[in-house]
N, CA, C and O atoms as a Tinker XYZ file with bonds, in Angstrom:
   340  protein
     1  N      0.837000   -1.153000    0.000000    73     2
     2  CA     0.000000    0.000000    0.000000    64     1     3
     3  C      0.894000    1.231000    0.000000    63     2     4     5
     4  O      1.854000    1.299000    0.768000    81     3
     5  N      0.596000    2.183000   -0.835000    73     3     6
     6  CA     1.333000    3.450000   -0.812000    64     5     7
     7  C      0.362000    4.570000   -0.466000    63     6     8     9
     8  O     -0.824000    4.511000   -0.789000    81     7
     9  N      0.891000    5.590000    0.195000    73     7    10
    10  CA     0.072000    6.711000    0.641000    64     9    11
    11  C      0.504000    7.963000   -0.100000    63    10    12    13
    12  O      1.696000    8.204000   -0.296000    81    11
    13  N     -0.477000    8.758000   -0.511000    73    11    14
    14  CA    -0.223000   10.017000   -1.198000    64    13    15
    15  C     -0.924000   11.140000   -0.456000    63    14    16    17
    16  O     -2.065000   10.982000   -0.021000    81    15
    17  N     -0.256000   12.265000   -0.311000    73    15    18
    18  CA    -0.861000   13.433000    0.297000    64    17    19
    19  C     -1.863000   14.043000   -0.686000    63    18    20    21
    20  O     -1.521000   14.343000   -1.830000    81    19
    21  N     -3.104000   14.223000   -0.222000    73    19    22
    22  CA    -4.139000   14.794000   -1.082000    64    21    23
    23  C     -4.746000   16.054000   -0.473000    63    22    24    25
    24  O     -5.783000   16.529000   -0.936000    81    23
    25  N     -4.115000   16.590000    0.547000    73    23    26
    26  CA    -4.579000   17.848000    1.114000    64    25    27
    27  C     -5.362000   17.621000    2.398000    63    26    28    29
    28  O     -5.468000   16.487000    2.866000    81    27
    29  N     -5.897000   18.661000    2.960000    73    27    30
    30  CA    -5.867000   20.018000    2.434000    64    29    31
    31  C     -4.495000   20.659000    2.612000    63    30    32    33
    32  O     -3.763000   20.340000    3.548000    81    31
    33  N     -4.171000   21.539000    1.727000    73    31    34
    34  CA    -2.863000   22.184000    1.758000    64    33    35
    35  C     -2.916000   23.596000    2.328000    63    34    36    37
    36  O     -1.876000   24.225000    2.525000    81    35
    37  N     -4.126000   24.101000    2.594000    73    35    38
    38  CA    -4.262000   25.477000    3.063000    64    37    39
    39  C     -4.472000   25.584000    4.570000    63    38    40    41
    40  O     -4.569000   26.696000    5.088000    81    39
    41  N     -4.545000   24.464000    5.291000    73    39    42
    42  CA    -4.714000   24.486000    6.741000    64    41    43
    43  C     -3.817000   23.425000    7.365000    63    42    44    45
    44  O     -3.441000   22.447000    6.720000    81    43
    45  N     -3.487000   23.639000    8.619000    73    43    46
    46  CA    -2.669000   22.659000    9.313000    64    45    47
    47  C     -3.494000   21.457000    9.751000    63    46    48    49
    48  O     -4.709000   21.563000    9.918000    81    47
    49  N     -2.863000   20.358000    9.931000    73    47    50
    50  CA    -3.555000   19.154000   10.378000    64    49    51
    51  C     -2.622000   17.975000   10.262000    63    50    52    53
    52  O     -1.658000   17.997000    9.497000    81    51
    53  N     -2.919000   16.947000   11.028000    73    51    54
    54  CA    -2.060000   15.778000   10.956000    64    53    55
    55  C     -2.813000   14.554000   11.442000    63    54    56    57
    56  O     -3.696000   14.642000   12.296000    81    55
    57  N     -2.452000   13.435000   10.891000    73    55    58
    58  CA    -3.019000   12.162000   11.318000    64    57    59
    59  C     -2.318000   11.745000   12.601000    63    58    60    61
    60  O     -1.091000   11.786000   12.685000    81    59
    61  N     -3.092000   11.346000   13.596000    73    59    62
    62  CA    -2.515000   10.939000   14.873000    64    61    63
    63  C     -2.511000    9.431000   15.069000    63    62    64    65
    64  O     -1.681000    8.903000   15.808000    81    63
    65  N     -3.444000    8.727000   14.406000    73    63    66
    66  CA    -3.509000    7.273000   14.607000    64    65    67
    67  C     -4.101000    6.599000   13.377000    63    66    68    69
    68  O     -4.983000    7.142000   12.712000    81    67
    69  N     -3.598000    5.408000   13.091000    73    67    70
    70  CA    -4.129000    4.567000   12.023000    64    69    71
    71  C     -4.213000    3.149000   12.578000    63    70    72    73
    72  O     -3.281000    2.666000   13.221000    81    71
    73  N     -5.341000    2.488000   12.319000    73    71    74
    74  CA    -5.518000    1.094000   12.731000    64    73    75
    75  C     -6.084000    0.314000   11.551000    63    74    76    77
    76  O     -7.027000    0.762000   10.899000    81    75
    77  N     -5.509000   -0.848000   11.282000    73    75    78
    78  CA    -5.938000   -1.698000   10.172000    64    77    79
    79  C     -6.501000   -2.983000   10.759000    63    78    80    81
    80  O     -5.869000   -3.601000   11.617000    81    79
    81  N     -7.684000   -3.393000   10.305000    73    79    82
    82  CA    -8.354000   -4.578000   10.834000    64    81    83
    83  C     -7.553000   -5.839000   10.540000    63    82    84    85
    84  O     -6.967000   -5.976000    9.466000    81    83
    85  N     -7.533000   -6.756000   11.500000    73    83    86
    86  CA    -6.752000   -7.976000   11.340000    64    85    87
    87  C     -7.412000   -8.995000   10.408000    63    86    88    89
    88  O     -6.724000   -9.860000    9.866000    81    87
    89  N     -8.718000   -8.909000   10.212000    73    87    90
    90  CA    -9.399000   -9.870000    9.340000    64    89    91
    91  C     -9.562000   -9.371000    7.910000    63    90    92    93
    92  O     -9.764000  -10.163000    6.989000    81    91
    93  N     -9.473000   -8.041000    7.724000    73    91    94
    94  CA    -9.636000   -7.459000    6.392000    64    93    95
    95  C     -8.806000   -6.187000    6.295000    63    94    96    97
    96  O     -9.204000   -5.158000    6.841000    81    95
    97  N     -7.662000   -6.229000    5.613000    73    95    98
    98  CA    -6.800000   -5.049000    5.541000    64    97    99
    99  C     -7.402000   -3.880000    4.771000    63    98   100   101
   100  O     -6.810000   -2.800000    4.742000    81    99
   101  N     -8.553000   -4.065000    4.154000    73    99   102
   102  CA    -9.238000   -2.959000    3.494000    64   101   103
   103  C     -9.986000   -2.078000    4.485000    63   102   104   105
   104  O    -10.358000   -0.951000    4.157000    81   103
   105  N    -10.210000   -2.585000    5.700000    73   103   106
   106  CA   -10.872000   -1.799000    6.736000    64   105   107
   107  C     -9.802000   -1.062000    7.525000    63   106   108   109
   108  O     -8.977000   -1.670000    8.206000    81   107
   109  N     -9.832000    0.262000    7.418000    73   107   110
   110  CA    -8.817000    1.115000    8.042000    64   109   111
   111  C     -9.523000    2.240000    8.786000    63   110   112   113
   112  O    -10.461000    2.844000    8.266000    81   111
   113  N     -9.071000    2.519000    9.997000    73   111   114
   114  CA    -9.550000    3.664000   10.768000    64   113   115
   115  C     -8.411000    4.660000   10.897000    63   114   116   117
   116  O     -7.253000    4.272000   11.050000    81   115
   117  N     -8.743000    5.945000   10.836000    73   115   118
   118  CA    -7.738000    6.994000   10.998000    64   117   119
   119  C     -8.338000    8.137000   11.808000    63   118   120   121
   120  O     -9.538000    8.405000   11.744000    81   119
   121  N     -7.480000    8.798000   12.565000    73   119   122
   122  CA    -7.937000    9.945000   13.351000    64   121   123
   123  C     -6.944000   11.084000   13.219000    63   122   124   125
   124  O     -5.790000   10.898000   12.831000    81   123
   125  N     -7.434000   12.273000   13.557000    73   123   126
   126  CA    -6.563000   13.443000   13.497000    64   125   127
   127  C     -6.683000   14.225000   14.792000    63   126   128   129
   128  O     -7.459000   13.874000   15.681000    81   127
   129  N     -5.906000   15.281000   14.880000    73   127   130
   130  CA    -5.865000   16.074000   16.104000    64   129   131
   131  C     -7.222000   16.694000   16.410000    63   130   132   133
   132  O     -7.621000   16.727000   17.574000    81   131
   133  N     -7.935000   17.179000   15.423000    73   131   134
   134  CA    -9.243000   17.793000   15.690000    64   133   135
   135  C    -10.264000   17.434000   14.624000    63   134   136   137
   136  O    -11.095000   18.263000   14.251000    81   135
   137  N    -10.207000   16.212000   14.136000    73   135   138
   138  CA   -11.120000   15.856000   13.063000    64   137   139
   139  C    -11.924000   14.605000   13.284000    63   138   140   141
   140  O    -12.586000   14.145000   12.353000    81   139
   141  N    -11.901000   14.021000   14.480000    73   139   142
   142  CA   -12.690000   12.835000   14.740000    64   141   143
   143  C    -12.049000   11.570000   14.201000    63   142   144   145
   144  O    -10.836000   11.513000   13.999000    81   143
   145  N    -12.882000   10.546000   13.965000    73   143   146
   146  CA   -12.419000    9.247000   13.487000    64   145   147
   147  C    -13.073000    8.950000   12.140000    63   146   148   149
   148  O    -14.280000    9.121000   11.970000    81   147
   149  N    -12.264000    8.507000   11.198000    73   147   150
   150  CA   -12.762000    8.172000    9.861000    64   149   151
   151  C    -12.510000    6.698000    9.585000    63   150   152   153
   152  O    -11.567000    6.107000   10.112000    81   151
   153  N    -13.374000    6.105000    8.743000    73   151   154
   154  CA   -13.259000    4.696000    8.393000    64   153   155
   155  C    -13.214000    4.543000    6.875000    63   154   156   157
   156  O    -13.936000    5.220000    6.143000    81   155
   157  N    -12.358000    3.645000    6.427000    73   155   158
   158  CA   -12.296000    3.276000    5.017000    64   157   159
   159  C    -12.560000    1.782000    4.916000    63   158   160   161
   160  O    -12.052000    1.002000    5.722000    81   159
   161  N    -13.344000    1.384000    3.938000    73   159   162
   162  CA   -13.600000   -0.042000    3.698000    64   161   163
   163  C    -12.955000   -0.509000    2.400000    63   162   164   165
   164  O    -13.159000   -1.642000    1.963000    81   163
   165  N    -12.167000    0.388000    1.786000    73   163   166
   166  CA   -11.504000    0.033000    0.523000    64   165   167
   167  C    -10.017000    0.366000    0.554000    63   166   168   169
   168  O     -9.451000    0.827000   -0.438000    81   167
   169  N     -9.398000    0.130000    1.692000    73   167   170
   170  CA    -7.961000    0.309000    1.816000    64   169   171
   171  C     -7.482000    1.743000    1.791000    63   170   172   173
   172  O     -6.303000    1.987000    1.531000    81   171
   173  N     -8.348000    2.694000    2.049000    73   171   174
   174  CA    -7.957000    4.100000    2.102000    64   173   175
   175  C     -8.294000    4.906000    0.866000    63   174   176   177
   176  O     -7.942000    6.083000    0.794000    81   175
   177  N     -8.958000    4.318000   -0.101000    73   175   178
   178  CA    -9.331000    5.082000   -1.304000    64   177   179
   179  C    -10.423000    6.103000   -1.021000    63   178   180   181
   180  O    -10.459000    7.164000   -1.644000    81   179
   181  N    -11.312000    5.790000   -0.086000    73   179   182
   182  CA   -12.389000    6.708000    0.298000    64   181   183
   183  C    -12.590000    6.605000    1.805000    63   182   184   185
   184  O    -12.388000    5.544000    2.394000    81   183
   185  N    -12.988000    7.708000    2.421000    73   183   186
   186  CA   -13.140000    7.777000    3.871000    64   185   187
   187  C    -14.495000    8.360000    4.234000    63   186   188   189
   188  O    -15.003000    9.243000    3.542000    81   187
   189  N    -15.086000    7.859000    5.334000    73   187   190
   190  CA   -16.321000    8.420000    5.866000    64   189   191
   191  C    -16.153000    8.615000    7.372000    63   190   192   193
   192  O    -15.485000    7.818000    8.031000    81   191
   193  N    -16.759000    9.675000    7.920000    73   191   194
   194  CA   -16.677000    9.870000    9.371000    64   193   195
   195  C    -17.478000    8.785000   10.094000    63   194   196   197
   196  O    -18.530000    8.360000    9.618000    81   195
   197  N    -16.976000    8.346000   11.236000    73   195   198
   198  CA   -17.691000    7.316000   11.985000    64   197   199
   199  C    -18.869000    7.898000   12.746000    63   198   200   201
   200  O    -19.816000    7.176000   13.059000    81   199
   201  N    -18.831000    9.195000   13.052000    73   199   202
   202  CA   -19.910000    9.828000   13.797000    64   201   203
   203  C    -19.839000   11.337000   13.624000    63   202   204   205
   204  O    -18.758000   11.922000   13.682000    81   203
   205  N    -20.975000   11.962000   13.413000    73   203   206
   206  CA   -21.014000   13.422000   13.368000    64   205   207
   207  C    -20.845000   14.017000   14.755000    63   206   208   209
   208  O    -20.490000   15.188000   14.884000    81   207
   209  N    -21.093000   13.228000   15.795000    73   207   210
   210  CA   -20.983000   13.724000   17.161000    64   209   211
   211  C    -19.538000   13.824000   17.624000    63   210   212   213
   212  O    -19.271000   14.398000   18.680000    81   211
   213  N    -18.599000   13.278000   16.856000    73   211   214
   214  CA   -17.185000   13.319000   17.250000    64   213   215
   215  C    -16.361000   14.136000   16.264000    63   214   216   217
   216  O    -15.153000   13.928000   16.156000    81   215
   217  N    -16.984000   15.053000   15.550000    73   215   218
   218  CA   -16.301000   15.787000   14.486000    64   217   219
   219  C    -15.112000   16.598000   14.973000    63   218   220   221
   220  O    -14.156000   16.789000   14.222000    81   219
   221  N    -15.146000   17.078000   16.205000    73   219   222
   222  CA   -14.042000   17.885000   16.729000    64   221   223
   223  C    -13.262000   17.165000   17.816000    63   222   224   225
   224  O    -12.500000   17.792000   18.551000    81   223
   225  N    -13.442000   15.874000   17.924000    73   223   226
   226  CA   -12.775000   15.105000   18.951000    64   225   227
   227  C    -11.314000   14.862000   18.588000    63   226   228   229
   228  O    -11.017000   14.345000   17.512000    81   227
   229  N    -10.408000   15.232000   19.479000    73   227   230
   230  CA    -8.987000   14.986000   19.265000    64   229   231
   231  C     -8.682000   13.546000   19.677000    63   230   232   233
   232  O     -8.787000   13.201000   20.854000    81   231
   233  N     -8.307000   12.713000   18.719000    73   231   234
   234  CA    -8.032000   11.300000   18.982000    64   233   235
   235  C     -6.581000   11.014000   18.646000    63   234   236   237
   236  O     -6.129000   11.279000   17.532000    81   235
   237  N     -5.844000   10.467000   19.621000    73   235   238
   238  CA    -4.426000   10.196000   19.383000    64   237   239
   239  C     -4.090000    8.712000   19.356000    63   238   240   241
   240  O     -2.945000    8.341000   19.098000    81   239
   241  N     -5.077000    7.857000   19.621000    73   239   242
   242  CA    -4.821000    6.412000   19.532000    64   241   243
   243  C     -6.110000    5.679000   19.186000    63   242   244   245
   244  O     -7.194000    6.051000   19.636000    81   243
   245  N     -5.972000    4.634000   18.382000    73   243   246
   246  CA    -7.103000    3.788000   18.001000    64   245   247
   247  C     -6.650000    2.339000   18.083000    63   246   248   249
   248  O     -5.556000    1.990000   17.639000    81   247
   249  N     -7.505000    1.500000   18.657000    73   247   250
   250  CA    -7.251000    0.059000   18.701000    64   249   251
   251  C     -8.529000   -0.638000   18.249000    63   250   252   253
   252  O     -9.624000   -0.296000   18.694000    81   251
   253  N     -8.378000   -1.617000   17.363000    73   251   254
   254  CA    -9.515000   -2.417000   16.920000    64   253   255
   255  C     -9.535000   -3.691000   17.752000    63   254   256   257
   256  O     -8.508000   -4.352000   17.909000    81   255
   257  N    -10.705000   -4.035000   18.287000    73   255   258
   258  CA   -10.842000   -5.263000   19.068000    64   257   259
   259  C    -10.471000   -6.457000   18.189000    63   258   260   261
   260  O    -11.074000   -6.641000   17.132000    81   259
   261  N     -9.491000   -7.275000   18.600000    73   259   262
   262  CA    -9.044000   -8.381000   17.752000    64   261   263
   263  C    -10.069000   -9.498000   17.587000    63   262   264   265
   264  O     -9.960000  -10.300000   16.660000    81   263
   265  N    -11.059000   -9.562000   18.469000    73   263   266
   266  CA   -12.083000  -10.605000   18.346000    64   265   267
   267  C    -13.359000  -10.109000   17.685000    63   266   268   269
   268  O    -14.189000  -10.914000   17.262000    81   267
   269  N    -13.528000   -8.789000   17.590000    73   267   270
   270  CA   -14.695000   -8.207000   16.939000    64   269   271
   271  C    -14.270000   -6.913000   16.264000    63   270   272   273
   272  O    -14.180000   -5.875000   16.920000    81   271
   273  N    -14.012000   -6.959000   14.978000    73   271   274
   274  CA   -13.514000   -5.791000   14.249000    64   273   275
   275  C    -14.536000   -4.681000   14.084000    63   274   276   277
   276  O    -14.231000   -3.651000   13.483000    81   275
   277  N    -15.750000   -4.870000   14.606000    73   275   278
   278  CA   -16.747000   -3.803000   14.606000    64   277   279
   279  C    -16.643000   -2.928000   15.841000    63   278   280   281
   280  O    -17.360000   -1.934000   15.963000    81   279
   281  N    -15.754000   -3.290000   16.760000    73   279   282
   282  CA   -15.549000   -2.509000   17.982000    64   281   283
   283  C    -14.179000   -1.851000   17.915000    63   282   284   285
   284  O    -13.170000   -2.518000   17.688000    81   283
   285  N    -14.153000   -0.529000   18.115000    73   283   286
   286  CA   -12.881000    0.183000   18.195000    64   285   287
   287  C    -12.824000    0.935000   19.519000    63   286   288   289
   288  O    -13.844000    1.344000   20.073000    81   287
   289  N    -11.619000    1.099000   19.999000    73   287   290
   290  CA   -11.365000    1.880000   21.208000    64   289   291
   291  C    -10.509000    3.065000   20.802000    63   290   292   293
   292  O     -9.500000    2.907000   20.113000    81   291
   293  N    -10.913000    4.252000   21.232000    73   291   294
   294  CA   -10.190000    5.460000   20.854000    64   293   295
   295  C     -9.749000    6.206000   22.101000    63   294   296   297
   296  O    -10.505000    6.347000   23.062000    81   295
   297  N     -8.511000    6.682000   22.069000    73   295   298
   298  CA    -7.975000    7.475000   23.167000    64   297   299
   299  C     -7.984000    8.940000   22.795000    63   298   300   301
   300  O     -7.169000    9.377000   21.982000    81   299
   301  N     -8.903000    9.718000   23.384000    73   299   302
   302  CA    -9.013000   11.134000   23.023000    64   301   303
   303  C     -8.071000   12.032000   23.799000    63   302   304   305
   304  O     -8.475000   13.099000   24.263000    81   303
   305  N     -6.819000   11.616000   23.948000    73   303   306
   306  CA    -5.846000   12.420000   24.683000    64   305   307
   307  C     -4.863000   13.004000   23.672000    63   306   308   309
   308  O     -4.190000   12.269000   22.950000    81   307
   309  N     -4.789000   14.307000   23.630000    73   307   310
   310  CA    -3.916000   14.961000   22.661000    64   309   311
   311  C     -2.475000   14.991000   23.133000    63   310   312   313
   312  O     -1.570000   14.606000   22.393000    81   311
   313  N     -2.257000   15.441000   24.344000    73   311   314
   314  CA    -0.897000   15.564000   24.882000    64   313   315
   315  C     -0.811000   14.850000   26.216000    63   314   316   317
   316  O     -1.728000   14.916000   27.034000    81   315
   317  N      0.296000   14.170000   26.422000    73   315   318
   318  CA     0.527000   13.480000   27.694000    64   317   319
   319  C      2.009000   13.585000   28.006000    63   318   320   321
   320  O      2.855000   13.273000   27.167000    81   319
   321  N      2.310000   14.016000   29.196000    73   319   322
   322  CA     3.698000   14.111000   29.582000    64   321   323
   323  C      3.846000   13.783000   31.065000    63   322   324   325
   324  O      2.927000   13.992000   31.857000    81   323
   325  N      4.995000   13.276000   31.416000    73   323   326
   326  CA     5.317000   12.956000   32.802000    64   325   327
   327  C      6.607000   13.682000   33.152000    63   326   328   329
   328  O      7.580000   13.647000   32.399000    81   327
   329  N      6.602000   14.324000   34.276000    73   327   330
   330  CA     7.802000   14.986000   34.765000    64   329   331
   331  C      8.407000   14.112000   35.841000    63   330   332   333
   332  O      7.761000   13.810000   36.844000    81   331
   333  N      9.650000   13.704000   35.632000    73   331   334
   334  CA    10.326000   12.865000   36.610000    64   333   335
   335  C     11.379000   13.693000   37.329000    63   334   336   337
   336  O     12.078000   14.500000   36.716000    81   335
   337  N     11.485000   13.485000   38.633000    73   335   338
   338  CA    12.473000   14.234000   39.414000    64   337   339
   339  C     13.433000   13.323000   40.097000    63   338   340
   340  O     14.333000   13.787000   40.797000    81   339
C-alpha cells in the first residue's frame, strides 16, 4: 500500500492514529488532532466519518478489538507528559 498526500494544503492538520483490521486489511480507521475518526472499507481510497458527534474530537490512539472488528477503542488524549524528578 502506498500513501499520497491529497490535502488540504491550506490548513494545518495531521493524522494521529491509524488502525488496520486484522481480518480485512481494506478496513482502516484513521484519526486526526481535531477531526474525529474516519473509516475506510476500501484500503484508504475513500473515507467516511464514523460519527457526526465526534467531528471535533482529538483522537491520538485507536485500537480495533481483535475478536470483533466492529468494535474500536479510541484514546481522546492529545498531549501526555510525565515529569520525573
